[in-house]
C-alpha positions in Angstrom: -16.9 126.3 -8.1 -18.9 123.1 -7.7 -20.4 121.8 -10.9 -24.2 122.1 -11.5 -26.1 119.2 -10.1 -29.1 117.4 -11.5 -32.3 118.8 -10.2 -33.5 117.5 -6.9 -35.4 114.2 -7.1 -39.2 114.3 -6.6 -38.6 112.7 -3.1 -36.0 115.4 -2.2 -38.4 118.2 -3.3 -41.2 116.8 -1.3 -38.9 116.5 1.7 -37.8 120.2 1.3 -41.4 121.3 0.9 -42.6 119.5 3.9 -39.6 120.7 6.1 -40.3 124.3 5.2 -44.0 123.9 6.0 -43.3 122.4 9.4 -40.7 125.1 10.1 -43.2 127.9 9.2 -45.8 126.3 11.4 -43.3 126.2 14.3 -42.5 129.8 13.8 -46.2 130.8 13.7 -46.7 129.0 17.0 -43.8 131.0 18.5 -41.6 128.0 19.0 -38.4 129.4 17.6 -37.0 129.5 14.0 -38.3 126.0 13.3 -35.1 125.0 11.5 -34.4 122.0 13.6 -37.8 120.4 13.5 -38.2 121.3 9.8 -34.8 119.6 9.1 -35.8 116.5 11.1 -39.1 116.1 9.1 -37.2 116.6 5.8 -34.5 114.0 6.7 -37.3 111.4 7.8 -38.8 111.8 4.3 -35.5 111.6 2.5 -32.4 110.4 4.6 -30.1 111.3 1.7 -31.4 114.9 1.5 -28.3 116.6 3.0 -26.1 115.1 0.2 -28.5 116.0 -2.5 -28.7 119.7 -1.2 -24.9 120.0 -1.0 -24.0 118.6 -4.4 -24.0 121.9 -6.3 -22.3 123.9 -3.6 -18.7 124.4 -2.6 -19.1 123.5 1.1 -17.0 124.8 3.9 -17.4 123.2 7.3 -16.3 124.9 10.6 -16.0 122.9 13.8 -14.5 123.7 17.2 -15.5 123.7 20.9 -15.5 127.6 20.9 -15.8 130.2 18.2 -17.4 128.2 15.5 -20.6 130.3 15.1 -18.6 133.6 14.9 -16.0 132.1 12.5 -18.7 130.7 10.3 -20.2 134.2 10.1 -16.8 135.8 9.3 -16.0 133.2 6.6 -19.5 133.7 5.0 -18.9 137.5 4.9 -15.5 137.1 3.3 -16.8 134.6 0.7 -19.6 136.9 -0.4 -16.9 138.8 -2.3 -16.7 135.7 -4.6 -20.4 134.6 -4.9 -23.6 134.0 -3.0 -23.4 132.1 0.3 -25.8 130.1 2.2 -25.1 129.5 5.9 -26.6 128.2 9.2 -26.0 131.6 10.7 -28.0 131.1 13.8 -26.0 128.1 14.9 -28.3 125.2 14.3 -25.3 122.9 13.8 -26.5 119.3 13.8 -27.7 117.5 10.6 -31.3 118.7 10.9 -30.4 122.3 11.3 -27.8 122.1 8.5 -30.3 120.5 6.2 -32.8 123.3 6.8 -30.0 125.9 6.0 -29.0 124.2 2.8 -32.6 123.9 1.6 -32.6 127.7 1.3 -29.4 127.6 -0.8 -30.5 126.6 -4.2 -29.1 129.8 -5.8 -25.9 129.9 -3.7 -22.3 129.0 -4.8 -20.9 128.5 -1.4 -22.2 126.9 1.8 -20.4 127.9 5.0 -21.7 125.5 7.6 -21.0 125.4 11.4 -20.9 121.7 12.6 -21.2 120.4 16.1 -17.9 118.6 16.9 -19.7 115.3 17.4 -21.2 115.3 13.9 -18.3 116.6 11.9 -17.3 113.3 10.4 -20.8 112.4 9.3 -21.6 115.8 7.9 -18.3 115.8 6.0 -19.1 112.4 4.5 -22.5 113.6 3.3 -21.5 117.0 2.0 -18.1 116.4 0.3 -16.6 119.7 1.6 -14.0 121.6 -0.3 -12.6 123.0 3.0 -12.8 122.2 6.7 -11.8 124.7 9.4 -10.8 123.3 12.8 -10.2 125.9 15.5 -9.9 124.2 18.9 -11.0 121.3 21.2 -11.6 121.6 24.9 -13.8 120.1 27.6 -17.5 120.9 27.0 -20.7 119.0 27.9 -19.0 116.1 29.4 -22.3 114.3 30.0 -23.1 114.4 26.2 -19.8 114.6 24.3 -16.7 112.5 24.4 -13.7 113.7 26.3 -11.3 115.8 24.2 -8.9 113.0 23.2 -11.7 110.8 22.0 -13.2 113.6 20.0 -9.8 114.3 18.4 -9.5 110.7 17.5 -13.0 110.7 16.0 -12.0 113.8 13.9 -8.8 112.1 12.9 -10.5 109.0 11.7 -13.1 111.0 9.8 -10.6 113.2 8.1 -8.2 110.4 7.0 -7.8 110.7 3.2 -10.3 113.6 3.0 -10.0 115.5 -0.3 -10.9 118.8 1.6 -8.3 121.5 2.4 -8.2 121.4 6.2 -7.4 124.8 7.8 -6.3 124.0 11.3 -5.0 125.8 14.4 -1.3 124.9 14.8 -1.3 125.9 18.5 -3.8 123.3 19.7 -2.1 119.9 19.9 -5.5 118.1 19.8 -6.5 119.9 16.6 -3.1 119.2 15.0 -3.3 115.5 15.8 -6.7 115.3 14.5 -5.8 117.1 11.2 -2.6 115.3 10.6 -4.4 112.4 9.0 -5.5 114.7 6.2 -3.1 115.0 3.2 -3.8 118.7 2.6 -3.6 120.9 5.7 -3.1 124.7 5.9 -1.7 125.5 9.4 -2.7 128.7 11.2 -1.0 130.1 14.3 -4.2 131.2 15.9 -3.1 130.9 19.5 -4.4 128.8 22.5 -5.3 130.7 25.7 -6.8 127.6 27.4 -4.2 124.8 27.7 -5.6 122.6 30.4 -6.9 120.0 28.0 -3.6 119.6 26.1 -0.9 118.8 28.6 -0.6 115.2 27.5 0.3 114.1 24.1 -2.6 113.0 22.0 -0.4 110.7 20.0 1.4 108.7 22.7 0.1 110.0 26.1 3.5 111.4 27.1 3.9 114.8 28.8 3.7 117.8 26.5 6.5 120.4 26.7 5.4 123.9 26.2 8.3 126.4 25.9 6.8 129.7 25.1 4.3 129.4 22.2 5.9 126.2 21.0 4.9 122.7 22.0 6.2 119.2 21.5 6.2 115.7 23.0 9.6 114.7 24.4 8.6 111.0 24.1 7.4 110.5 20.6 8.5 113.7 18.8 4.9 114.9 17.9 5.3 118.7 17.7 3.8 121.9 16.6 3.8 122.2 12.8 5.3 125.3 11.1 2.3 127.6 10.3 1.8 129.3 6.9 -0.7 131.8 8.4 -0.4 133.6 11.8 -2.2 136.0 14.1 0.4 138.6 15.1 -1.1 141.3 17.3 -3.6 143.3 15.2 -2.5 141.7 12.0 -2.8 138.5 10.0 0.5 137.3 8.4 -0.1 135.5 5.1 2.1 132.7 3.6 4.2 135.4 1.7 5.0 137.2 5.0 2.7 140.2 4.3 0.9 141.7 7.3 -2.8 142.6 6.9 -4.5 144.7 9.5 -7.5 143.2 11.3 -10.4 145.8 11.9 -13.3 144.1 13.7 -16.3 145.4 15.5 -16.2 142.2 17.6 -14.1 142.4 20.7 -11.1 140.4 22.1 -8.2 138.3 21.0 -10.2 135.2 20.3 -12.1 137.1 17.5 -8.8 138.2 16.0 -7.8 134.5 15.9 -11.1 133.6 14.3 -10.5 136.3 11.7 -7.0 134.8 11.0 -8.4 131.4 10.4 -11.2 132.9 8.3 -8.8 134.8 6.1 -6.9 131.5 5.5 -10.2 129.8 4.4 -11.2 132.6 2.2 -7.7 132.4 0.4 -8.5 128.8 -0.5 -11.3 130.1 -2.7 -9.2 133.0 -4.1 -10.5 135.8 -1.9 -7.4 138.0 -1.0 -6.7 138.6 2.7 -7.2 142.4 2.3 -10.7 141.9 0.8 -11.7 139.1 3.3 -10.6 141.2 6.4 -12.3 144.3 5.1 -15.6 142.4 4.7 -15.3 140.9 8.2 -15.6 144.5 9.6 -19.3 144.4 8.7 -20.0 141.8 11.5 -21.2 143.7 14.6 -22.8 140.8 16.5 -23.3 137.0 16.0 -26.7 135.6 17.0 -26.9 138.1 19.8 -23.4 137.7 21.0 -21.5 140.9 21.7 -24.8 142.9 21.3 -25.2 146.0 23.6 -28.9 146.3 24.5 -30.9 148.7 26.5 -32.9 147.3 29.4 -34.4 149.1 32.3 -32.5 152.3 31.2 -29.2 150.5 31.4 -26.7 149.3 28.7 -26.1 145.5 28.9 -23.5 143.7 26.8 -24.5 140.1 26.1 -21.6 137.6 26.1 -21.9 133.9 25.5 -19.5 131.5 27.3 -20.3 127.8 27.5 -17.2 126.1 29.1 -13.9 126.8 30.9 -12.1 127.9 27.7 -15.0 130.2 26.7 -15.2 131.8 30.1 -11.4 132.4 30.2 -11.6 134.2 26.8 -14.7 136.2 27.9 -13.1 137.4 31.1 -10.2 138.8 29.2 -12.4 141.1 27.2 -14.8 142.6 29.7 -14.4 146.1 30.9 -12.2 146.6 34.0 -13.5 146.9 37.6 -15.7 148.3 38.9 -17.8 147.3 35.9 -20.7 145.2 37.2 -20.9 141.6 35.9 -24.0 139.4 35.8 -23.3 135.6 35.5 -26.0 133.2 34.5 -25.7 129.4 34.3 -28.3 126.7 33.3 -27.8 123.0 33.0 -30.5 122.0 30.6 -30.1 119.5 27.7 -28.5 122.0 25.3 -26.0 123.1 27.9 -25.0 119.7 29.3 -26.4 118.8 32.7 -23.0 118.4 34.4 -21.9 121.6 36.0 -18.6 120.3 37.4 -16.8 122.4 34.7 -17.5 125.5 36.9 -14.6 124.4 39.1 -12.2 124.6 36.2 -12.9 128.4 35.6 -10.6 130.8 37.3 -13.0 133.3 38.9 -10.4 135.2 40.6 -10.1 137.2 37.3 -13.4 138.8 38.4 -11.9 140.3 41.6 -13.0 143.9 42.0 -16.2 143.5 39.9 -19.6 143.6 41.6 -21.0 140.2 40.7 -24.7 139.2 40.4 -25.6 135.5 39.9 -28.6 134.1 38.0 -29.9 131.0 36.3 -31.2 127.6 37.1 -27.8 126.6 38.7 -27.2 129.9 40.4 -26.5 128.1 43.7 -23.8 125.9 42.1 -22.2 129.0 40.7 -22.5 130.8 44.1 -20.6 128.0 45.9 -17.8 128.2 43.3 -17.6 132.0 43.7 -17.6 131.7 47.5 -14.5 129.3 47.3 -12.9 131.8 44.9 -13.4 134.4 47.5 -15.4 136.7 45.3 -18.0 139.3 46.3 -21.4 138.4 44.8 -25.1 138.6 45.2 -27.6 135.8 44.2 -30.6 137.2 42.3 -34.0 135.7 41.3 -34.0 137.2 37.8 -32.3 139.7 35.5 -34.6 142.6 36.6 -33.4 142.3 40.2 -29.8 142.0 39.2 -30.0 145.1 37.0 -31.7 147.1 39.8 -28.9 146.1 42.3 -26.0 146.8 39.9 -24.0 150.0 40.4 -23.9 152.6 37.6 -22.2 151.9 34.2 -22.5 149.4 31.4 -23.2 145.8 32.7 -21.4 142.9 31.3 -23.7 139.8 31.1 -22.0 136.5 30.7 -24.2 133.4 30.3 -24.0 129.8 29.0 -26.1 128.6 26.1 -29.8 128.3 27.3 -29.3 131.0 29.9 -28.1 133.3 27.1 -31.3 132.5 25.1 -33.4 133.2 28.2 -31.7 136.6 28.7 -32.1 137.5 25.0 -35.9 136.9 25.3 -36.1 138.9 28.4 -34.4 142.0 26.9 -36.3 141.5 23.5 -33.1 140.9 21.6 
Protein backbone atom coordinates (compact mmCIF):
# COMPACT_ATOMS: atom_id res chain seq x y z
CA UNK A 1 0.00 0.00 0.00
CA UNK A 2 1.19 3.51 -0.75
CA UNK A 3 2.26 5.47 2.27
CA UNK A 4 0.09 8.25 3.61
CA UNK A 5 0.84 11.54 1.94
CA UNK A 6 1.07 14.99 3.36
CA UNK A 7 -2.26 16.81 3.12
CA UNK A 8 -2.89 18.59 -0.16
CA UNK A 9 -1.38 22.03 -0.41
CA UNK A 10 -3.73 25.03 -0.22
CA UNK A 11 -3.25 25.53 -3.96
CA UNK A 12 -4.15 21.90 -4.69
CA UNK A 13 -7.24 22.12 -2.46
CA UNK A 14 -8.36 25.27 -4.26
CA UNK A 15 -7.84 23.59 -7.63
CA UNK A 16 -9.88 20.53 -6.57
CA UNK A 17 -12.71 22.69 -5.22
CA UNK A 18 -12.81 24.83 -8.36
CA UNK A 19 -12.74 21.77 -10.62
CA UNK A 20 -15.63 20.15 -8.80
CA UNK A 21 -17.66 23.36 -8.95
CA UNK A 22 -17.13 23.69 -12.70
CA UNK A 23 -17.99 20.01 -13.22
CA UNK A 24 -21.21 20.44 -11.21
CA UNK A 25 -22.15 23.48 -13.28
CA UNK A 26 -21.52 21.53 -16.48
CA UNK A 27 -23.77 18.69 -15.29
CA UNK A 28 -26.48 21.13 -14.26
CA UNK A 29 -26.37 22.64 -17.74
CA UNK A 30 -26.84 19.18 -19.27
CA UNK A 31 -23.40 19.11 -20.88
CA UNK A 32 -22.32 15.68 -19.70
CA UNK A 33 -20.48 14.53 -16.60
CA UNK A 34 -18.27 17.62 -16.42
CA UNK A 35 -15.20 15.55 -15.57
CA UNK A 36 -13.09 16.82 -18.47
CA UNK A 37 -13.85 20.54 -18.10
CA UNK A 38 -13.53 20.24 -14.31
CA UNK A 39 -10.15 18.58 -14.66
CA UNK A 40 -8.93 21.19 -17.13
CA UNK A 41 -9.81 24.02 -14.76
CA UNK A 42 -8.16 22.24 -11.83
CA UNK A 43 -4.95 21.63 -13.80
CA UNK A 44 -4.85 25.29 -14.90
CA UNK A 45 -4.89 26.33 -11.26
CA UNK A 46 -2.34 23.68 -10.19
CA UNK A 47 -0.34 22.02 -13.00
CA UNK A 48 1.12 19.54 -10.46
CA UNK A 49 -2.28 18.46 -9.18
CA UNK A 50 -2.29 15.00 -10.77
CA UNK A 51 0.94 14.08 -8.96
CA UNK A 52 -0.40 15.48 -5.68
CA UNK A 53 -3.64 13.50 -5.91
CA UNK A 54 -1.82 10.25 -6.76
CA UNK A 55 0.82 10.33 -4.04
CA UNK A 56 -1.16 8.36 -1.42
CA UNK A 57 -2.51 5.78 -3.90
CA UNK A 58 -1.30 2.52 -5.37
CA UNK A 59 -1.84 3.46 -9.01
CA UNK A 60 -2.58 0.98 -11.80
CA UNK A 61 -2.57 2.34 -15.36
CA UNK A 62 -4.31 0.52 -18.23
CA UNK A 63 -3.56 1.41 -21.84
CA UNK A 64 -4.37 -0.14 -25.23
CA UNK A 65 -6.09 0.64 -28.49
CA UNK A 66 -9.03 -1.62 -27.61
CA UNK A 67 -10.42 -2.97 -24.35
CA UNK A 68 -8.94 -0.50 -21.89
CA UNK A 69 -12.27 0.76 -20.48
CA UNK A 70 -13.53 -2.79 -19.89
CA UNK A 71 -10.23 -4.02 -18.45
CA UNK A 72 -10.04 -0.99 -16.15
CA UNK A 73 -13.49 -1.91 -14.84
CA UNK A 74 -12.56 -5.59 -14.36
CA UNK A 75 -9.35 -4.72 -12.49
CA UNK A 76 -11.20 -2.24 -10.29
CA UNK A 77 -13.77 -4.91 -9.35
CA UNK A 78 -11.02 -7.41 -8.56
CA UNK A 79 -9.00 -4.99 -6.41
CA UNK A 80 -12.03 -4.01 -4.33
CA UNK A 81 -11.39 -7.35 -2.61
CA UNK A 82 -8.26 -5.71 -1.17
CA UNK A 83 -9.42 -2.15 -0.45
CA UNK A 84 -11.33 0.90 -1.71
CA UNK A 85 -10.75 1.83 -5.36
CA UNK A 86 -11.08 5.06 -7.31
CA UNK A 87 -11.30 4.80 -11.10
CA UNK A 88 -12.20 6.81 -14.20
CA UNK A 89 -14.92 4.27 -14.91
CA UNK A 90 -16.62 6.31 -17.65
CA UNK A 91 -13.53 6.42 -19.81
CA UNK A 92 -12.35 10.05 -19.52
CA UNK A 93 -8.77 8.91 -20.12
CA UNK A 94 -6.68 12.03 -20.77
CA UNK A 95 -5.00 14.05 -18.00
CA UNK A 96 -8.01 16.29 -17.30
CA UNK A 97 -10.44 13.38 -16.90
CA UNK A 98 -7.92 11.40 -14.84
CA UNK A 99 -7.38 14.38 -12.53
CA UNK A 100 -11.15 14.67 -11.98
CA UNK A 101 -11.36 10.97 -11.13
CA UNK A 102 -8.50 11.08 -8.62
CA UNK A 103 -9.99 14.17 -6.97
CA UNK A 104 -12.73 11.84 -5.70
CA UNK A 105 -10.30 9.28 -4.31
CA UNK A 106 -9.09 10.79 -1.05
CA UNK A 107 -10.28 7.74 0.94
CA UNK A 108 -9.14 5.15 -1.61
CA UNK A 109 -6.22 2.76 -1.47
CA UNK A 110 -6.02 1.94 -5.18
CA UNK A 111 -6.48 4.01 -8.33
CA UNK A 112 -7.26 2.00 -11.47
CA UNK A 113 -6.87 4.42 -14.34
CA UNK A 114 -7.54 4.01 -18.04
CA UNK A 115 -5.06 6.10 -20.05
CA UNK A 116 -5.23 7.13 -23.70
CA UNK A 117 -2.26 5.56 -25.51
CA UNK A 118 -0.84 8.94 -26.47
CA UNK A 119 -0.71 10.14 -22.83
CA UNK A 120 0.58 6.98 -21.13
CA UNK A 121 4.18 8.13 -20.65
CA UNK A 122 3.22 11.52 -19.20
CA UNK A 123 0.57 10.12 -16.85
CA UNK A 124 3.02 7.42 -15.68
CA UNK A 125 5.60 10.11 -14.95
CA UNK A 126 3.08 12.10 -12.86
CA UNK A 127 1.43 9.23 -10.95
CA UNK A 128 4.36 6.85 -10.22
CA UNK A 129 2.25 3.72 -10.87
CA UNK A 130 2.84 0.40 -9.12
CA UNK A 131 1.52 -1.50 -12.15
CA UNK A 132 0.91 -0.78 -15.85
CA UNK A 133 -1.25 -3.07 -18.01
CA UNK A 134 -0.57 -3.00 -21.78
CA UNK A 135 -3.12 -4.93 -23.84
CA UNK A 136 -2.68 -4.22 -27.56
CA UNK A 137 -1.74 -1.64 -30.18
CA UNK A 138 -3.44 -1.28 -33.57
CA UNK A 139 -4.31 1.47 -36.04
CA UNK A 140 -6.80 3.99 -34.68
CA UNK A 141 -7.52 7.69 -35.30
CA UNK A 142 -4.68 8.03 -37.79
CA UNK A 143 -5.36 11.75 -38.16
CA UNK A 144 -4.68 12.28 -34.41
CA UNK A 145 -2.49 9.49 -33.10
CA UNK A 146 0.88 8.32 -34.37
CA UNK A 147 1.01 5.13 -36.41
CA UNK A 148 1.42 2.01 -34.34
CA UNK A 149 5.20 1.58 -34.56
CA UNK A 150 5.70 5.20 -33.44
CA UNK A 151 3.25 4.70 -30.57
CA UNK A 152 5.11 1.57 -29.48
CA UNK A 153 8.36 3.52 -29.53
CA UNK A 154 6.78 6.27 -27.44
CA UNK A 155 5.70 3.65 -24.88
CA UNK A 156 9.11 1.97 -24.97
CA UNK A 157 10.91 5.23 -24.19
CA UNK A 158 8.41 6.14 -21.46
CA UNK A 159 8.67 2.74 -19.75
CA UNK A 160 12.47 2.50 -19.83
CA UNK A 161 13.65 1.98 -16.26
CA UNK A 162 10.12 2.21 -14.83
CA UNK A 163 9.73 0.80 -11.31
CA UNK A 164 6.21 -0.38 -12.16
CA UNK A 165 5.32 -4.02 -12.74
CA UNK A 166 4.30 -4.07 -16.40
CA UNK A 167 1.62 -6.66 -17.24
CA UNK A 168 1.84 -7.05 -21.02
CA UNK A 169 0.26 -9.11 -23.79
CA UNK A 170 2.89 -11.54 -25.06
CA UNK A 171 0.92 -12.14 -28.27
CA UNK A 172 1.19 -8.58 -29.60
CA UNK A 173 4.70 -7.91 -30.99
CA UNK A 174 4.25 -4.13 -30.70
CA UNK A 175 3.31 -4.41 -27.02
CA UNK A 176 6.19 -6.81 -26.33
CA UNK A 177 8.69 -4.48 -27.97
CA UNK A 178 7.31 -1.50 -26.02
CA UNK A 179 7.32 -3.37 -22.69
CA UNK A 180 10.78 -4.90 -23.15
CA UNK A 181 12.49 -1.69 -22.02
CA UNK A 182 10.99 -2.22 -18.55
CA UNK A 183 12.95 -4.32 -16.02
CA UNK A 184 9.90 -5.99 -14.47
CA UNK A 185 7.42 -7.51 -16.92
CA UNK A 186 4.70 -10.13 -16.36
CA UNK A 187 3.81 -11.68 -19.73
CA UNK A 188 0.21 -12.77 -20.41
CA UNK A 189 -0.81 -14.91 -23.40
CA UNK A 190 -4.01 -12.97 -24.09
CA UNK A 191 -4.19 -13.65 -27.84
CA UNK A 192 -4.24 -11.36 -30.87
CA UNK A 193 -7.11 -11.66 -33.32
CA UNK A 194 -6.13 -8.64 -35.43
CA UNK A 195 -2.61 -9.09 -36.81
CA UNK A 196 -2.51 -6.61 -39.69
CA UNK A 197 -0.47 -4.03 -37.75
CA UNK A 198 2.22 -6.51 -36.69
CA UNK A 199 3.65 -8.19 -39.77
CA UNK A 200 6.92 -6.26 -39.68
CA UNK A 201 9.35 -6.47 -36.78
CA UNK A 202 9.13 -3.37 -34.57
CA UNK A 203 12.76 -3.87 -33.58
CA UNK A 204 14.44 -4.10 -37.00
CA UNK A 205 11.73 -3.81 -39.67
CA UNK A 206 12.18 -7.39 -40.86
CA UNK A 207 9.28 -9.65 -41.83
CA UNK A 208 7.61 -11.31 -38.85
CA UNK A 209 7.14 -15.09 -38.98
CA UNK A 210 3.88 -16.31 -37.42
CA UNK A 211 3.71 -20.10 -37.10
CA UNK A 212 0.50 -20.85 -35.19
CA UNK A 213 0.22 -18.70 -32.06
CA UNK A 214 3.98 -18.08 -31.99
CA UNK A 215 5.83 -15.22 -33.66
CA UNK A 216 9.43 -14.24 -34.25
CA UNK A 217 11.63 -12.13 -36.51
CA UNK A 218 13.92 -14.22 -38.69
CA UNK A 219 16.30 -11.29 -39.13
CA UNK A 220 17.07 -10.03 -35.62
CA UNK A 221 15.78 -12.81 -33.35
CA UNK A 222 13.11 -10.67 -31.64
CA UNK A 223 10.51 -13.21 -30.53
CA UNK A 224 7.47 -13.92 -28.40
CA UNK A 225 8.41 -14.17 -24.71
CA UNK A 226 7.31 -17.13 -22.61
CA UNK A 227 4.11 -16.10 -20.80
CA UNK A 228 3.55 -16.79 -17.11
CA UNK A 229 -0.24 -16.24 -17.39
CA UNK A 230 -2.41 -17.46 -20.25
CA UNK A 231 -5.96 -17.47 -21.53
CA UNK A 232 -6.88 -21.07 -22.34
CA UNK A 233 -10.45 -21.43 -23.59
CA UNK A 234 -12.70 -20.54 -20.66
CA UNK A 235 -9.88 -20.61 -18.09
CA UNK A 236 -6.99 -18.48 -16.92
CA UNK A 237 -3.76 -20.39 -16.33
CA UNK A 238 -1.70 -18.86 -13.51
CA UNK A 239 2.12 -19.05 -13.15
CA UNK A 240 1.78 -22.29 -11.16
CA UNK A 241 -0.16 -23.98 -13.96
CA UNK A 242 -3.49 -23.91 -12.10
CA UNK A 243 -6.56 -23.32 -14.29
CA UNK A 244 -9.19 -20.91 -12.99
CA UNK A 245 -12.63 -20.73 -14.67
CA UNK A 246 -13.74 -17.44 -16.21
CA UNK A 247 -17.41 -16.63 -15.62
CA UNK A 248 -18.28 -13.30 -17.20
CA UNK A 249 -21.54 -11.61 -18.08
CA UNK A 250 -19.63 -9.73 -20.80
CA UNK A 251 -19.58 -11.56 -24.17
CA UNK A 252 -16.79 -12.70 -26.45
CA UNK A 253 -13.22 -13.97 -26.50
CA UNK A 254 -11.81 -10.45 -26.19
CA UNK A 255 -13.37 -10.02 -22.75
CA UNK A 256 -11.95 -13.35 -21.59
CA UNK A 257 -8.56 -12.01 -22.65
CA UNK A 258 -9.26 -8.81 -20.70
CA UNK A 259 -10.12 -10.95 -17.67
CA UNK A 260 -6.85 -12.89 -17.97
CA UNK A 261 -4.82 -9.67 -17.97
CA UNK A 262 -6.93 -8.32 -15.10
CA UNK A 263 -6.29 -11.45 -13.01
CA UNK A 264 -2.55 -11.02 -13.57
CA UNK A 265 -2.76 -7.39 -12.40
CA UNK A 266 -4.82 -8.33 -9.32
CA UNK A 267 -2.21 -10.93 -8.37
CA UNK A 268 0.47 -8.20 -8.26
CA UNK A 269 -1.51 -6.78 -5.31
CA UNK A 270 -2.09 -10.13 -3.60
CA UNK A 271 -5.62 -10.84 -4.83
CA UNK A 272 -5.83 -14.57 -5.75
CA UNK A 273 -7.12 -15.49 -9.25
CA UNK A 274 -10.21 -17.25 -7.89
CA UNK A 275 -11.26 -14.17 -5.91
CA UNK A 276 -10.43 -11.76 -8.75
CA UNK A 277 -12.34 -13.74 -11.38
CA UNK A 278 -15.37 -14.25 -9.13
CA UNK A 279 -15.60 -10.49 -8.58
CA UNK A 280 -15.37 -9.80 -12.32
CA UNK A 281 -18.68 -11.64 -12.78
CA UNK A 282 -20.41 -8.61 -11.23
CA UNK A 283 -19.68 -6.51 -14.34
CA UNK A 284 -22.71 -6.62 -16.66
CA UNK A 285 -21.97 -3.64 -18.90
CA UNK A 286 -19.26 -0.99 -19.16
CA UNK A 287 -20.30 2.62 -19.87
CA UNK A 288 -23.20 1.31 -21.96
CA UNK A 289 -21.18 -1.29 -23.86
CA UNK A 290 -22.99 -4.65 -24.12
CA UNK A 291 -26.17 -3.23 -22.59
CA UNK A 292 -29.43 -4.67 -23.93
CA UNK A 293 -32.03 -1.88 -24.03
CA UNK A 294 -35.69 -1.68 -24.97
CA UNK A 295 -36.49 0.79 -27.75
CA UNK A 296 -39.69 0.91 -29.80
CA UNK A 297 -40.74 -2.46 -28.31
CA UNK A 298 -37.51 -4.06 -29.56
CA UNK A 299 -34.40 -5.38 -27.79
CA UNK A 300 -31.20 -3.63 -28.93
CA UNK A 301 -27.74 -4.73 -27.83
CA UNK A 302 -25.29 -1.80 -27.86
CA UNK A 303 -21.75 -2.62 -29.01
CA UNK A 304 -18.86 -0.17 -29.32
CA UNK A 305 -16.25 -0.69 -32.06
CA UNK A 306 -13.89 2.14 -32.97
CA UNK A 307 -11.33 0.70 -35.40
CA UNK A 308 -10.62 -2.37 -37.57
CA UNK A 309 -9.41 -4.53 -34.68
CA UNK A 310 -12.46 -3.61 -32.60
CA UNK A 311 -14.91 -4.31 -35.43
CA UNK A 312 -13.30 -7.70 -36.05
CA UNK A 313 -13.73 -8.68 -32.40
CA UNK A 314 -17.31 -7.36 -32.33
CA UNK A 315 -18.38 -9.27 -35.45
CA UNK A 316 -17.17 -12.46 -33.75
CA UNK A 317 -19.65 -12.10 -30.87
CA UNK A 318 -22.87 -10.94 -32.56
CA UNK A 319 -25.75 -13.40 -32.88
CA UNK A 320 -25.74 -15.43 -36.14
CA UNK A 321 -27.78 -14.57 -39.27
CA UNK A 322 -30.52 -13.60 -39.84
CA UNK A 323 -30.07 -11.34 -36.78
CA UNK A 324 -30.50 -7.72 -37.94
CA UNK A 325 -27.46 -5.45 -37.53
CA UNK A 326 -27.37 -1.66 -37.34
CA UNK A 327 -24.00 -0.03 -38.11
CA UNK A 328 -23.40 3.63 -37.24
CA UNK A 329 -20.24 5.61 -38.02
CA UNK A 330 -19.34 9.23 -37.28
CA UNK A 331 -16.06 11.03 -37.92
CA UNK A 332 -16.03 13.80 -35.32
CA UNK A 333 -13.02 14.94 -33.30
CA UNK A 334 -13.30 12.17 -30.71
CA UNK A 335 -13.55 9.51 -33.42
CA UNK A 336 -10.81 10.72 -35.71
CA UNK A 337 -11.90 12.43 -38.92
CA UNK A 338 -10.20 9.93 -41.25
CA UNK A 339 -12.60 7.10 -42.21
CA UNK A 340 -10.16 5.27 -44.49
CA UNK A 341 -9.99 2.57 -41.80
CA UNK A 342 -13.39 1.32 -42.98
CA UNK A 343 -11.58 -0.33 -45.88
CA UNK A 344 -9.52 -2.43 -43.46
CA UNK A 345 -12.61 -4.08 -41.95
CA UNK A 346 -13.76 -7.43 -43.35
CA UNK A 347 -17.49 -6.81 -43.78
CA UNK A 348 -18.01 -10.18 -45.51
CA UNK A 349 -18.39 -11.53 -41.96
CA UNK A 350 -21.83 -9.89 -41.98
CA UNK A 351 -23.07 -11.91 -44.97
CA UNK A 352 -26.60 -13.12 -44.27
CA UNK A 353 -27.42 -10.35 -41.79
CA UNK A 354 -29.92 -7.64 -42.76
CA UNK A 355 -27.79 -4.48 -42.36
CA UNK A 356 -28.98 -0.93 -41.66
CA UNK A 357 -26.57 1.98 -41.92
CA UNK A 358 -26.64 5.24 -39.90
CA UNK A 359 -24.40 8.07 -38.77
CA UNK A 360 -22.69 11.17 -40.10
CA UNK A 361 -20.58 9.03 -42.45
CA UNK A 362 -23.24 6.54 -43.46
CA UNK A 363 -22.48 7.06 -47.16
CA UNK A 364 -18.78 6.25 -46.63
CA UNK A 365 -19.87 3.04 -44.92
CA UNK A 366 -22.44 2.31 -47.63
CA UNK A 367 -19.77 2.45 -50.35
CA UNK A 368 -17.58 0.07 -48.35
CA UNK A 369 -20.48 -2.38 -47.86
CA UNK A 370 -21.36 -2.18 -51.56
CA UNK A 371 -17.81 -3.20 -52.48
CA UNK A 372 -18.02 -6.05 -49.93
CA UNK A 373 -21.20 -7.22 -51.73
CA UNK A 374 -23.39 -6.87 -48.63
CA UNK A 375 -27.14 -6.30 -48.56
CA UNK A 376 -27.94 -3.09 -46.65
CA UNK A 377 -30.26 -0.12 -46.34
CA UNK A 378 -29.16 3.45 -45.59
CA UNK A 379 -31.38 5.04 -42.90
CA UNK A 380 -31.83 8.60 -41.69
CA UNK A 381 -31.96 7.70 -38.01
CA UNK A 382 -32.23 4.90 -35.45
CA UNK A 383 -36.03 5.01 -35.40
CA UNK A 384 -36.22 4.28 -39.13
CA UNK A 385 -33.68 1.46 -38.88
CA UNK A 386 -35.56 -0.21 -36.03
CA UNK A 387 -38.86 0.07 -37.93
CA UNK A 388 -37.31 -1.60 -41.01
CA UNK A 389 -35.45 -4.34 -39.12
CA UNK A 390 -36.96 -7.84 -39.23
CA UNK A 391 -38.01 -9.50 -35.94
CA UNK A 392 -35.51 -10.51 -33.25
CA UNK A 393 -32.93 -8.79 -31.11
CA UNK A 394 -31.01 -6.13 -33.02
CA UNK A 395 -27.21 -5.87 -32.76
CA UNK A 396 -26.17 -2.20 -32.86
CA UNK A 397 -22.48 -1.56 -33.63
CA UNK A 398 -21.20 2.02 -33.52
CA UNK A 399 -17.97 3.97 -33.20
CA UNK A 400 -17.39 6.37 -30.33
CA UNK A 401 -19.56 9.47 -30.88
CA UNK A 402 -22.14 7.46 -32.84
CA UNK A 403 -22.39 5.17 -29.81
CA UNK A 404 -22.96 8.15 -27.51
CA UNK A 405 -25.64 9.51 -29.88
CA UNK A 406 -27.43 6.16 -29.83
CA UNK A 407 -27.25 5.91 -26.03
CA UNK A 408 -28.90 9.32 -25.72
CA UNK A 409 -31.63 8.33 -28.19
CA UNK A 410 -32.52 5.14 -26.32
CA UNK A 411 -32.25 6.83 -22.92
CA UNK A 412 -29.34 4.66 -21.76
